[in-house]
Structure formats: C-alpha cells, structure tokens
N, C-alpha and C positions, 0 to 999 in steps of 0.2 A: 504494501499500500503505501502511494509516495502519495507527496504533499499536492500536488493537482490533481491524483480524482478524490484528496479530501476536497480540495472546490469546485470538484463538480457533486461532489453532493448534494454541496453545501447551497450549489446554483439551483440542484435538481429537484430539491427541497421544497426554497422559495419558491418557484416556479410555482409548484403544487398547490402547496398553502394558497399563493395567490391566486390561482385560476380555481377552488374549490373552498378556498375559505369568504375572497374578493378583499380588497383591498390596498388597491391597487389602482390611481390609473390608468390612462388607455396612453397605451405608451410609454410604460416609466418604469425603467430595469430596480428592479429592488434586489435588496441581498437576504440574506435570512434573518439575518442579525436587526434589517427594518422588518422585514413580517413579524420579528419576534413582539416583538415590539408594540404593531399592530396587531396582529389577529393572534400572539404568540395563547392567548387566557380563550380562546376557541379549541382548543385540543387541548385533550384529554393530559388531567395530571399527573402522569407517571412520557406518558410523550413530549410534551415541554420540557419536562427534561432531560429526554433524550436530543431536543431538539436542542437544546443548550449546551451536551457535550460537543454536540457538532459544531453546534456557531464555532464555542472555547479552541476547538480542534483546527476548525479551516484558521481561526485564528493566530495559532500559535503556526500553520505552514508558511505564517509574513515573517519569520526570524529559522532561519536556513539551518541556524546552527543547532538552535531545539527542534526545529524540527526534524532534524537524522536522530538524533536519540529517543523524539516521540512511539509506541508506538501507539497506531490503530485502532487498532483492533475495539475497540467502545464503541466508536465513531462511522467503524463501520452498521458494526450490527447496529449505534443508533440511526443510521443511514434507512436500512432494511424494515426494521420496526417505523419509519415515518414512512419509507416509502410503502408497504404493503398497505397503513391505515391512510393516508391520501391518494393513493391511483381507487379503487375503487368507489370514495365518497362522490357523489352528486351520480348514483350510478339508475340510480329511483326520478328525477329528474331530464337525468337521459332519456329513463325509457318513456317516460310523459312528452319528451318534446316529440320526441320521433312518431306518440300516438296520435299524439296537436297535429304533425303537422304529415301525415296519413292520412287524415279525419276531411283538416283542410282539403285538403286534393281532391279527392273523392268529393266535396261536396259544391268541389270548385264545376266539376266536371257532368255533375248532376246539373248546377246552373249553364252552365257553355248546351248542353245536350234539351235542359228544357224550351232556353230559348231560339235554340235549330228548330224544336218541335212548333213551338207557337211561329215561328218565322212563316213555315211549307203550312201552314193552316190558314195564316192569313193570307199569302202570295198562291194558293190553291182555295180562298174565297167562301173558306166553313166559318167563320169569324170575323 
C-alpha cells in the first residue's frame, strides 16, 4: 500500500459521500476532510471513526518520511468498510427513478397514440 493508494481511497470515499449524502455545490471538487466537516455526521458513528482514520492516513501521506514508516492496513480496512456502506446507498431511489421514467415514457406513448387516433377520426369526418 503506497501513499498514492491512500490518496485515491480518500478521494473515492469523498466522491461517494458527495454523491450519496449531498453537501456539494455543482462543479466543486471536495476532499475527504471537507466532506467529513459537512456531512460526516450523516454516517453511522463507527463509519465516521473509520472515515477519520482514512482522513488522518491521507494527511500522513503528505510527509514522505513518515509515510514510508506508516502501516496503512487500518486505512485499507476503513476504505473497504466505507465503500461497502456508501456504494449501495441510494439504490431504492435509483429504482424509483427508473420506474418513474418508464411510467412517464408509457404515458407519453399513450398520449401520442390518443392524439393520432383523434386526428384520424377528425380526418375521416366521424368527429
């Protein structure tokens, strides 16, 4: 595990937190530290502690001499736990959104079909 891995882990968790929990303006790039200050309390207590471990490990990577001497195994476990929690988060919302889009397309198709039938009836002189 290299310091580059830890930085990418922290970035991945920050992006997942931003997409699942909100708290980011459009086009804004956030770090894990910023996301923990903004939306960290939306995480369960144990996962918040793991996010703090990952944030601290990322801070250590900025100091090369200490980073070479540090064991990043707890950070790896924290990353795995956070990703496992945040990945499926919001699945119900995505399913509801798909169902709504499908229903809207069906209703639009029926509306167009009704308009065509009405036009044919008027054109034939039955209405």
